[in-house]
C-alpha positions, -999 to +999 in steps of 0.1 A: +852+499+016+837+512-016+847+548-008+881+538+004+891+518-027+873+539-054+837+539-066+848+522-098+861+491-080+837+461-082+827+449-047+815+414-039+804+401-006+816+366+003+805+349+035+810+314+050+785+298+074+768+325+095+788+351+075+771+337+044+737+342+060+747+378+068+759+384+032+726+371+018+706+392+044+726+423+035+719+419-002+682+411+004+677+440+028+697+465+008+689+460-029+705+494-036+738+483-020+768+491-041+778+455-046+781+435-078+775+400-064+773+377-034+787+343-026+773+324+004+791+292+014+774+267+038+750+294+048+722+288+072+693+309+057+666+299+082+681+303+116+651+290+136+651+258+116+689+255+119+691+261+156+662+237+163+680+211+141+712+216+161+694+214+194+673+183+185+702+163+173+724+174+202+752+177+176+788+179+183+788+210+161+765+228+185+791+224+213+821+232+190+805+264+176+795+273+212+831+268+222+842+291+193+816+318+199+821+322+236+855+340+233+840+364+207+814+374+233+842+377+259+864+399+236+835+421+227+818+424+261+823+462+260+801+464+229+777+435+238+768+448+273+735+428+270+754+396+274+751+382+309+780+363+327+760+331+326+761+332+288+798+328+289+796+295+307+769+279+285+784+249+266+764+252+233+757+277+206+719+274+211+723+279+249+744+310+244+719+324+218+690+317+242+706+337+270+715+366+246+679+367+233+666+367+269+689+395+278+676+415+249+640+409+261+629+388+232+620+352+224+646+329+210+625+324+178+621+361+173+658+366+178+668+339+153+641+350+128+654+385+129+688+374+118+677+350+091+682+358+054+654+334+042+627+361+042+649+385+022+662+361-005+634+372-029+648+408-029+684+400-040+690+417-073+727+409-079+742+377-091+744+354-061+761+320-058+749+297-029+773+268-023+761+239-001+767+203+006+741+176+011+762+161+039+765+193+059+755+183+095+748+218+105+723+227+078+690+209+082+674+189+054+651+210+031+672+241+033+682+240-003+646+233-014+635+264+006+660+285-013+649+271-047+612+277-037+620+315-035+624+314-073+649+342-075+667+340-108+696+359-094+704+331-070+724+302-084+727+271-063+757+248-064+749+218-042+774+189-039+769+154-025+799+158-002+818+186+013+805+189+049+802+223+065+827+246+047+847+216+036+854+206+000+890+194+003+902+177-029+921+145-032+954+164-031+944+184-001+936+215-020+906+236-012+881+233-040+859+262-029+884+291-034+888+286-072+850+280-075+843+314-058+869+331-079+855+316-111+820+329-102+833+364-096+852+364-129+821+353-147+801+382-132+828+407-140+830+394-176+792+399-180+796+434-167+820+445-194 
């Protein structure tokens, strides 16, 4: 993207939910990446903790996300040849993930830990905004404290009382999150000039 649109064009990585985890992991694993900032919205940073939380609560979200993920595996079967047919019948995200991990020959904990951004947060060297909500059913209690405990001054947390998982609808049915993300990016760009 950076090459396509010019090396002078500022590049920000914005991710929602698991995409937020991947954005944080990218920034933490690649401190030399040509990006100016990261925004992670409702990101699960410690996947073993999140998945165990989903499984223990037998959440509706576990089934809904499983329902949404299954077609992605089906559409990308040619790339994901490690996915067995049984995976596609599993009703929950944690069940699908378990079978994928097994087909890769690794434990579920190792699979999840390998995709978690929590261990790389300390390496993030660009301005980063983490947006979360205390009433997010998919993110287990203590997640925000874990991020704070890393002590990375480049990570700014914006935690609301309400908002759910990637929610934040205003009283007039506008989405509060989009202008918030844009404002953060504008602030970073202003500091750069």
